[in-house]
C-alpha positions in Angstrom: -18.8 3.8 11.8 -17.7 5.6 14.9 -14.2 5.4 16.4 -15.1 2.4 18.7 -16.7 0.5 15.8 -13.6 1.2 13.6 -11.3 0.0 16.3 -13.3 -3.2 17.0 -13.6 -4.1 13.4 -9.9 -3.5 12.7 -8.9 -5.7 15.7 -11.3 -8.5 14.5 -8.8 -10.0 12.1 -6.2 -12.6 12.9 -2.7 -11.5 13.6 -3.5 -7.9 14.4 -1.8 -5.5 16.7 -2.9 -2.0 17.6 0.0 0.5 18.0 0.7 4.2 18.3 4.0 4.7 16.6 3.0 8.2 15.4 1.8 9.4 18.8 -1.3 8.9 20.9 -3.5 10.7 18.3 -3.2 8.0 15.7 -4.1 4.3 16.1 -2.2 2.1 13.7 -3.4 -1.5 12.9 -0.8 -4.0 11.7 -1.1 -7.5 10.4 2.1 -9.4 11.4 4.0 -6.1 11.7 2.7 -4.5 8.4 0.3 -1.6 8.6 -3.0 -2.0 7.0 -5.0 0.8 8.6 -4.5 4.1 10.5 -7.2 5.8 12.5 -6.6 9.5 13.5 -8.3 10.3 16.8 -8.3 14.1 16.5 -10.7 14.7 13.5 -14.1 16.1 13.5 -15.5 13.0 11.8 -14.2 9.4 12.2 -11.6 8.8 9.5 -9.5 5.8 8.4 -6.5 5.5 6.1 -6.4 2.2 4.1 -4.4 0.4 1.4 -5.9 -0.8 -1.9 -5.0 -1.3 -5.5 -4.2 1.8 -7.6 -7.2 1.1 -9.9 -9.6 0.7 -7.0 -8.3 3.8 -5.3 -8.8 5.9 -8.4 -12.3 4.6 -8.8 -13.2 5.3 -5.1 -11.8 8.8 -5.2 -13.8 9.5 -8.4 -17.0 7.9 -7.0 -17.1 9.2 -3.4 -16.5 12.8 -2.3 -15.3 11.7 1.1 -12.6 9.4 -0.1 -9.3 11.1 -1.0 -5.6 10.6 -1.3 -4.1 9.9 2.1 -2.0 12.7 3.5 1.7 11.7 4.1 1.1 8.3 2.4 1.8 7.0 -1.1 -1.1 8.6 -3.0 -1.4 5.7 -5.4 -1.7 2.9 -2.9 -3.4 4.6 0.1 -6.7 6.4 0.5 -8.4 8.3 3.3 -12.0 7.7 4.0 -12.7 11.1 5.6 -16.1 10.4 7.1 -16.7 6.8 8.0 -20.3 7.6 9.2 -21.5 8.1 5.6 -21.3 4.5 4.5 -20.3 1.9 7.2 -20.8 -1.1 4.9 -18.3 0.3 2.4 -15.9 1.1 5.2 -16.0 -2.5 6.5 -15.4 -3.7 2.9 -12.5 -1.4 2.4 -10.9 -2.4 5.7 -11.3 -6.1 4.8 -9.7 -5.5 1.4 -6.8 -3.5 3.0 -6.2 -6.4 5.4 -6.3 -8.9 2.6 -4.0 -7.0 0.4 -1.4 -6.5 3.1 -1.7 -10.2 4.2 -1.2 -11.2 0.6 2.1 -9.3 0.6 3.5 -11.2 3.6 5.9 -14.1 3.3 4.2 -17.4 2.7 5.1 -18.7 6.1 3.3 -15.8 7.8 0.3 -16.1 5.5 0.1 -19.8 6.4 0.1 -18.9 10.1 -2.8 -16.5 9.6 -4.7 -19.2 7.6 -4.4 -21.8 10.4 -7.6 -22.4 12.3 -7.7 -21.0 15.8 -7.2 -23.6 18.6 
């Protein structure tokens, strides 16, 4: 996935905002105010930082050479997919899982808002 495909996919979920709290070189995607993805814009290859379970993150880091601990993030809960061009299907799956995990951690009222059908 290139940067535009990453951006489009990250914005495709309900309740998403795109922000730049760390400066214009990092796009941050939040669901109801909670970050679930970060896309650096200044890397050689498209990259995305995502949240997942500790067990899944350990598996991914051991299985894929381009998935590592996320720099400046909790190393147990966050991973960095350092080249999203290698496996776009996996990247979409991991973005969806990150969104779902962060959504699951929201208060029930906000989760209910996200689960309501669009008008």
